[in-house]
C-alpha positions in Angstrom: 47.0 99.0 99.5 46.8 102.4 97.9 50.0 104.3 98.4 49.8 107.7 100.2 51.1 110.5 98.0 52.6 113.6 99.4 53.4 115.6 96.4 56.7 117.5 96.7 54.9 120.7 95.9 57.0 123.9 95.6 55.1 127.1 95.1 58.1 128.7 93.4 57.6 132.3 92.3 59.9 132.7 89.3 59.7 135.6 86.9 61.0 133.6 84.0 63.4 135.9 82.1 64.5 134.9 78.7 67.8 136.8 79.3 68.9 134.0 81.7 69.6 131.6 78.8 71.8 132.1 75.8 69.2 132.9 73.2 68.1 135.7 71.0 69.1 139.3 71.7 66.2 141.0 73.6 67.1 144.6 73.5 66.2 147.1 76.2 62.5 146.0 76.7 61.5 143.8 79.6 61.4 140.2 78.6 58.2 138.1 78.8 57.4 137.0 82.3 55.7 133.8 83.5 55.1 132.8 87.1 56.8 129.4 87.3 55.4 126.9 89.8 57.0 123.6 90.4 54.0 121.6 91.4 56.0 118.4 92.0 59.6 117.3 91.4 58.7 113.6 91.1 58.2 111.9 87.7 54.6 110.7 87.3 53.9 111.0 83.6 55.0 112.3 80.2 51.6 113.9 79.6 49.3 116.2 81.5 45.7 117.5 81.1 43.1 119.8 82.5 39.5 119.6 83.4 37.1 120.4 86.2 37.3 117.1 88.0 35.5 118.0 91.2 32.9 120.3 89.6 33.8 123.4 91.6 34.1 125.6 88.5 37.9 125.6 88.6 40.2 123.7 86.3 42.2 120.9 87.9 45.3 119.1 86.6 45.6 115.4 85.8 49.1 113.9 85.7 49.7 110.1 85.9 47.7 108.6 88.8 47.1 112.0 90.4 44.7 114.9 89.9 45.5 118.2 91.5 42.8 120.5 92.8 42.6 123.9 91.2 43.1 126.7 91.4 45.8 126.3 94.0 47.0 122.8 92.8 48.5 122.1 96.2 46.3 119.1 97.0 46.6 115.9 94.9 44.3 112.9 94.8 45.1 109.3 93.6 42.5 108.0 91.1 44.3 104.7 90.1 46.8 102.5 91.8 49.9 104.1 90.5 53.2 105.5 91.7 56.0 107.8 90.7 59.0 106.7 88.6 62.8 107.3 88.7 63.7 110.7 87.3 66.8 109.5 85.6 65.9 106.3 83.9 63.0 104.2 82.5 59.5 105.5 81.6 56.2 106.2 83.3 53.3 104.0 82.4 51.3 107.1 81.5 52.1 109.1 78.4 48.9 110.9 77.7 45.8 112.0 79.7 42.5 113.5 78.5 39.5 114.6 80.3 35.9 114.2 79.1 32.4 113.2 80.3 32.7 109.8 78.7 29.6 108.2 80.3 27.4 111.3 79.9 26.6 111.6 83.6 27.7 115.3 83.9 31.1 114.4 85.6 34.5 114.7 84.0 36.1 111.3 83.6 39.8 110.6 82.8 41.1 108.9 79.7 44.7 107.5 80.1 47.1 106.2 77.5 50.1 104.2 78.7 53.4 103.5 76.9 53.0 103.3 73.1 51.5 99.9 72.2 49.9 99.3 75.6 46.3 99.4 76.6 44.2 102.6 77.1 41.7 102.9 79.9 39.1 105.4 81.0 38.3 106.0 84.7 34.8 106.9 85.9 34.5 109.9 88.1 32.8 108.9 91.3 31.6 112.4 92.0 33.0 115.2 94.2 32.8 113.3 97.4 34.3 110.1 96.0 36.9 111.9 93.9 38.4 113.7 96.9 38.0 110.9 99.4 41.4 109.3 100.4 42.2 105.8 99.1 39.2 105.7 96.8 40.2 104.4 93.4 38.1 105.2 90.3 36.3 102.4 88.4 38.5 101.4 85.4 37.2 100.5 81.9 39.2 99.1 79.0 39.2 101.3 75.9 41.5 99.4 73.5 44.3 96.8 74.0 46.9 99.0 72.3 47.2 102.6 71.2 50.0 102.9 68.7 51.8 106.1 67.7 53.8 108.4 70.0 51.4 111.4 69.5 47.8 110.0 69.6 45.1 112.6 70.1 41.5 112.8 71.3 39.2 114.9 69.1 35.8 114.7 67.4 37.2 113.7 64.1 33.9 112.3 62.8 31.9 115.4 63.5 29.2 113.6 65.5 29.7 115.5 68.7 31.6 112.7 70.4 35.4 112.7 70.7 37.4 109.8 69.4 41.0 108.6 69.7 43.1 109.2 66.6 46.0 106.7 66.5 47.2 103.7 64.6 46.4 100.1 65.4 47.5 96.9 63.7 49.5 98.8 61.0 46.6 101.0 60.0 45.6 104.6 60.7 42.2 105.2 62.2 40.1 106.3 65.1 38.8 104.6 68.2 35.1 105.3 69.0 33.2 104.5 72.2 31.0 101.5 72.4 27.2 101.5 72.7 27.5 101.3 76.5 30.0 103.3 78.5 31.5 100.1 79.9 31.9 98.5 76.5 35.4 98.3 74.9 35.8 100.9 72.2 36.0 100.0 68.5 38.9 100.8 66.1 37.8 102.2 62.7 40.6 101.9 60.1 41.0 104.8 57.7 43.9 103.6 55.7 45.1 100.5 53.9 47.8 98.4 55.6 50.9 100.4 56.2 54.1 100.5 58.2 52.8 102.4 61.2 53.8 100.8 64.5 53.7 101.7 68.2 56.7 103.9 68.1 55.8 105.8 64.9 56.3 109.6 65.4 54.1 112.4 64.2 50.3 112.6 64.1 47.7 115.3 63.8 44.3 116.2 62.5 43.0 119.2 60.5 40.9 120.2 57.6 43.6 120.2 54.9 41.3 120.5 51.9 38.8 123.0 53.3 35.8 120.8 53.0 34.7 121.1 56.6 35.8 117.6 57.5 38.9 116.7 59.6 41.6 114.8 57.9 44.5 112.8 59.4 48.1 114.0 59.0 51.2 112.0 59.5 54.9 112.5 58.8 54.4 110.9 55.4 51.3 112.6 54.1 47.6 113.2 54.8 44.4 111.1 54.6 41.3 112.8 53.3 38.1 112.1 55.1 35.3 111.0 52.7 31.8 112.4 52.7 30.4 109.3 54.4 32.0 107.1 57.0 29.5 104.3 56.7 31.2 100.9 56.3 34.6 102.3 57.4 35.8 103.3 53.9 39.5 103.8 53.1 40.4 107.4 53.2 42.2 108.8 50.1 45.9 109.0 50.8 48.0 112.0 49.7 51.6 111.2 50.2 54.0 114.0 51.0 57.1 114.1 53.3 56.1 116.4 56.1 59.2 114.9 57.7 62.1 113.2 56.0 63.5 112.3 59.4 62.0 110.2 62.2 58.9 112.3 62.7 58.1 114.5 65.6 55.3 115.0 68.0 51.8 116.6 67.6 51.3 118.0 64.1 49.1 121.1 63.9 47.0 122.3 61.0 46.0 126.0 60.5 46.5 128.9 58.1 50.0 130.1 59.0 50.5 132.7 56.3 46.9 134.0 56.1 46.2 133.0 52.5 43.1 131.0 53.3 44.8 127.5 52.9 45.5 125.1 55.8 49.2 124.7 56.5 51.0 122.2 58.6 53.4 122.7 61.5 55.5 119.8 62.8 58.8 119.0 64.4 61.0 116.8 62.2 62.4 114.4 64.8 61.1 114.0 68.4 64.6 112.7 69.4 66.7 114.9 67.1 66.4 118.3 65.5 64.1 120.4 63.3 60.9 122.5 63.4 59.2 123.5 60.2 55.9 124.7 58.7 54.6 123.5 55.4 52.9 126.1 53.2 49.9 124.6 51.3 50.1 125.8 47.7 47.5 126.4 45.0 47.9 125.9 41.3 48.0 123.3 38.6 48.4 119.6 39.1 52.1 119.8 38.5 52.7 121.8 41.7 53.7 119.9 44.8 51.0 120.3 47.5 53.2 122.0 50.1 56.4 124.0 50.4 58.5 123.6 53.5 59.9 126.5 55.6 62.4 125.9 58.3 61.8 127.5 61.6 64.8 125.9 63.4 67.3 123.1 62.9 70.5 121.7 64.3 72.5 124.9 64.1 71.7 128.2 65.7 72.6 129.9 62.4 69.6 128.3 60.7 67.3 130.4 62.9 67.3 134.2 62.3 67.4 134.7 66.0 70.1 132.2 66.8 68.0 129.5 68.5 68.5 125.8 68.3 67.5 122.9 70.5 66.7 119.2 70.0 64.0 116.7 71.1 60.8 118.5 70.2 58.6 115.6 71.1 55.6 117.8 72.1 54.0 120.8 70.4 51.0 122.9 71.3 49.4 125.9 69.7 47.8 128.9 71.4 47.6 132.7 71.0 50.0 133.8 73.7 50.3 137.5 72.8 46.7 138.3 71.9 47.2 139.2 68.3 44.7 136.6 67.0 47.4 134.4 65.6 48.3 130.9 66.8 51.8 130.6 68.3 53.9 127.4 68.8 54.8 126.2 72.3 57.4 123.5 72.5 60.6 122.6 74.2 63.2 119.9 74.8 61.7 116.6 75.9 63.8 116.0 78.9 65.7 112.7 79.0 63.4 111.3 76.4 65.7 108.3 75.6 67.5 108.5 78.9 70.3 110.6 77.7 70.9 108.8 74.4 69.4 111.5 72.1 71.2 114.2 70.3 71.6 117.2 72.5 70.1 115.4 75.5 72.4 117.1 78.0 71.7 120.6 76.7 69.4 122.8 78.9 65.8 121.6 79.2 64.2 124.6 77.5 60.6 125.7 77.0 60.0 128.1 74.2 57.2 130.1 72.6 57.5 130.7 68.9 55.3 133.7 68.2 53.8 133.9 64.7 54.6 137.2 62.9 53.5 138.4 59.5 54.1 141.5 57.3 53.3 142.2 53.7 56.2 140.2 52.4 56.9 137.3 54.8 55.8 135.1 57.6 58.1 134.0 60.4 58.2 132.7 64.0 59.9 134.7 66.7 61.4 132.5 69.5 61.0 133.6 73.1 62.5 131.5 75.9 60.1 130.8 78.7 62.3 128.6 80.9 65.6 126.7 80.7 65.1 124.1 83.5 61.9 122.2 82.8 61.4 121.2 79.2 58.5 119.2 78.0 57.3 115.6 78.0 55.0 114.2 75.3 52.0 116.5 75.9 51.6 120.2 76.7 48.6 122.0 78.0 47.9 125.6 76.8 44.9 126.9 78.7 43.9 129.5 81.2 44.2 127.2 84.2 44.7 130.0 86.8 41.6 131.9 85.8 43.3 135.2 85.0 42.1 135.4 81.4 45.5 134.5 79.9 46.8 131.3 78.3 49.0 129.4 80.8 51.3 126.5 80.0 51.5 123.2 81.9 54.1 120.5 81.3 55.1 117.2 82.9 58.2 115.0 82.4 61.1 113.5 84.3 61.9 116.8 85.9 58.5 117.0 87.5 55.2 119.0 87.0 55.4 122.6 86.0 52.8 125.4 85.7 53.7 128.6 83.9 51.2 131.3 84.9 51.1 133.9 82.1 51.6 137.4 83.6 50.7 139.3 80.5 54.0 141.2 80.2 54.4 142.2 76.6 56.8 140.1 74.5 59.8 142.2 73.3 60.6 142.6 69.7 63.7 140.5 68.8 66.6 141.5 66.6 67.8 139.1 64.0 71.4 137.8 64.2 71.7 137.3 60.5 73.9 139.6 58.3 72.8 140.3 54.8 74.6 137.4 53.1 72.6 134.8 55.1 69.2 136.5 55.4 67.0 135.2 52.5 65.8 138.1 50.4 64.0 138.5 47.1 64.8 141.2 44.6 62.2 143.7 43.6 62.8 144.2 39.9 60.1 142.8 37.6 62.7 141.1 35.4 64.1 139.2 38.4 60.6 138.1 39.4 59.9 136.9 35.9 63.1 135.0 35.8 62.4 133.4 39.3 59.0 132.3 38.1 60.5 130.8 34.9 63.1 128.9 37.0 60.4 127.6 39.3 58.5 126.3 36.3 61.6 124.6 35.0 62.1 122.9 38.3 58.5 121.7 38.5 59.0 119.8 35.3 60.9 117.5 37.6 63.3 116.0 35.0 66.6 117.5 35.9 69.6 115.2 36.7 71.8 118.2 37.4 71.0 121.6 38.8 73.3 124.6 38.2 72.7 127.3 40.9 74.3 130.7 40.8 74.2 134.3 39.4 74.8 135.8 36.0 77.8 133.6 35.4 75.6 130.6 35.7 72.8 132.2 33.7 75.3 132.8 31.0 75.1 129.2 30.0 72.1 130.4 28.1 74.1 133.1 26.4 77.8 132.7 25.6 77.8 129.2 26.9 74.8 127.9 25.0 76.7 125.7 22.6 78.8 124.2 25.4 75.7 123.5 27.5 74.1 121.7 24.5 77.3 119.6 24.2 77.7 118.6 27.8 74.3 119.0 29.6 71.4 119.0 27.3 71.1 115.2 27.1 71.5 115.0 30.9 68.4 117.3 31.1 70.3 119.7 33.3 68.4 122.7 34.7 70.0 126.2 34.8 68.9 128.1 38.0 71.1 131.1 37.6 69.9 134.7 37.8 72.0 137.7 36.9 73.0 139.9 39.8 72.1 137.4 42.5 73.9 137.3 45.8 73.9 134.5 48.3 70.8 135.9 50.1 68.8 135.9 46.8 69.7 132.2 46.0 68.6 131.3 49.5 65.3 133.0 49.0 64.8 131.3 45.7 65.5 127.8 47.2 62.9 128.5 49.8 60.3 129.8 47.4 60.0 127.3 44.6 63.2 126.8 42.6 63.6 123.2 44.0 59.9 122.3 44.7 59.6 119.3 42.4 63.1 118.2 41.5 65.2 115.2 42.5 68.6 115.8 40.9 71.5 113.5 41.4 73.9 116.5 41.6 73.8 120.3 42.2 76.6 122.6 40.9 76.9 125.7 43.0 78.9 128.8 42.3 77.9 132.0 44.0 79.3 134.9 46.0 81.1 137.3 43.7 78.3 139.8 43.8 78.6 139.9 47.6 82.2 140.9 47.5 81.4 144.6 47.4 79.4 144.8 50.6 80.2 141.6 52.6 83.4 140.3 54.2 85.0 137.1 53.2 83.6 135.3 56.3 80.1 136.6 55.6 80.3 135.4 52.0 81.4 132.0 53.1 78.6 131.9 55.7 76.2 132.7 52.9 77.5 129.8 50.8 77.3 127.5 53.8 73.7 128.5 54.3 72.9 127.6 50.7 74.6 124.3 51.1 72.6 123.5 54.2 69.4 124.6 52.4 70.1 122.3 49.5 70.9 119.4 51.9 67.6 120.1 53.7 65.5 120.2 50.6 67.3 117.8 48.3 68.9 115.3 50.8 69.8 112.7 48.1 71.6 115.2 45.8 75.4 115.4 45.8 76.6 119.0 45.9 79.6 120.2 43.9 80.6 123.6 45.4 82.9 125.5 43.1 85.3 128.1 44.4 84.2 131.6 43.4 85.8 132.3 40.0 88.6 134.9 39.8 87.7 138.4 38.7 89.5 141.6 37.9 92.7 142.1 35.9 95.2 140.5 38.3 95.7 139.2 41.8 95.8 142.7 43.2 92.1 143.2 42.5 90.4 144.0 45.8 87.2 142.0 45.1 89.3 139.0 43.9 91.1 139.1 47.2 87.9 139.0 49.1 86.6 136.1 47.1 89.9 134.2 47.5 89.7 134.5 51.2 86.1 133.3 51.1 87.1 130.3 49.1 89.6 129.2 51.8 86.6 129.0 54.2 84.2 127.5 51.7 86.7 124.7 51.0 86.2 123.5 54.6 82.5 122.8 54.1 83.1 119.7 52.0 82.6 116.4 53.6 83.6 114.4 50.4 80.4 112.4 50.8 77.4 114.7 50.0 79.3 118.0 49.7 82.3 118.3 47.4 84.6 121.3 46.7 86.5 122.1 43.5 88.6 125.1 42.7 89.0 125.5 39.0 89.9 129.2 39.1 93.5 128.6 38.0 92.2 127.2 34.7 90.9 130.7 33.7 94.2 132.5 34.6 97.4 133.2 32.7 100.6 132.0 34.3 101.0 135.5 36.0 97.5 135.3 37.5 96.1 137.8 35.1 92.8 137.3 33.4 92.6 137.1 29.6 89.7 139.0 28.0 89.4 136.0 25.6 88.2 134.0 28.6 86.4 136.8 30.5 85.8 139.8 28.1 84.7 142.1 31.0 87.0 140.4 33.5 84.0 138.8 35.2 81.7 137.0 32.8 82.8 134.1 30.6 83.1 133.8 26.9 82.3 130.6 25.0 85.9 129.6 25.6 85.5 130.2 29.3 82.4 128.1 29.5 84.3 125.2 27.7 87.0 125.5 30.4 84.3 125.3 33.1 82.6 122.3 31.6 85.8 120.3 30.9 87.3 121.2 34.3 84.3 119.7 36.3 83.4 116.8 34.0 85.5 114.1 35.6 84.3 115.1 39.1 80.7 115.4 37.9 80.7 111.9 36.4 81.9 110.4 39.6 79.1 112.2 41.6 76.4 111.1 39.1 77.6 107.5 39.3 77.5 107.3 43.1 
């Protein structure tokens, strides 16, 4: 008996205002507006798709066992013997849906993937009369006994005009192509050697990474290059690279983010945790890493220049929402993805658009809240489903089925929450640029066991401290990444633009902040140091960090800038976890008993003499040995 469905449709007219939710400052301009429609509050599926099912020229929606007639979406039809599921526990038996004329009869059929590791089926469209006739189930055909990976996709990866399923199966990456006859089971074509991919592996996408006109496969651990010929199912060349060092996210997207002509990669880092990044593809000699990662958002709002942070980015889509010709990111919180067990699971179920912005010097993504009570599932539709000429957004999850009708209200310009000490910034002088390039080249040699990060006091190891450096650090192949005049914001920028691209040190020694003491408060300086610590932890997760208190400066303890630094040090000390981040204050070793500075140690009451560098080296040696042995 086919159950009779009465979708709990609610034609909810909601002008979705980003100001409703604690997010970025929006200024005086009107926020972006979408018409939110709750098509159903029942849980049918984690995925949703569009297609003209009944051939009337309007796009319809497919969600779980139902398809909704467009453009009103008020009438739903059952096409397989399915039902709804509890909103607060368990999972639907449909994670992804795709629409395609699989049997080439001119009608749009439906391709359905169940839970990861379960069979995939396609359903033959019986035609308009049959598709809309009550209690008529569509003819079902097996595609493959198991579709592995939590973000499989359906795309013409071979370039033959026929779409294939890209997934993993039996521990190998590959694609699933239709059989000779529409009713035949499909055939899996492996593209990789045996690997560790399994049904719950996260993160998958396709794109032309190398610009040869052929689509490649991208995973959280690298990309697989499609060969010129697919005859005989050859193994595709593997290029290993950590697009995610965490669990892996959802759909991975490949396009030219920064406009330099190279294909970049966008991905979330953990579908059940935190992190959204884009990886810039680099050009250069063979010693360069193939990509450089840029964080868009992480587990603290301070990591995002507009103060946005949320977890569980299990679905990502791309579309040009603001009509500027650039692809924007649409994502959100995957509501109750692990039934409340994930990090941040009880935070608001947000849906966001991250609009791509560029200027002459930088590329960034600007977050705009679309909704705070819907979220996403495992699949997002970005398409003009209402026929108004604008890109709409459709989602489905344990909260229901949602359509966000784009109303074309201009997106406002957002204001960054970052103060100067935490806003990454390059310096413009040619000398600084040359030094930065030199340090990047040093890092790319990839041999350093210890990194020293800082300003002129750190750079001074190459001057007054040269002999001491040779004695303590030369055999350890330490790398000096200090630049005279740098502030916290400059070190941040350098970390994000090459200074740590190809290094895997055991320890990093950080001393920075004294140059900020003229223009920033103690709290701002400490925040800048914390941002650097978090950047190092993100880029060099296996490295122990030794954070040194900002060294004393000025003639005595009444010096204004010394007082600013001392107050900053009290805050900086709290950042140590004594596991990966350690704090050490050696400032007293430079001072006389009355807290004055000797010019024998600091000739200009700021920079160290050779004697000063010996004090530095000897004062941290025992701690450094411990960190290097761990």
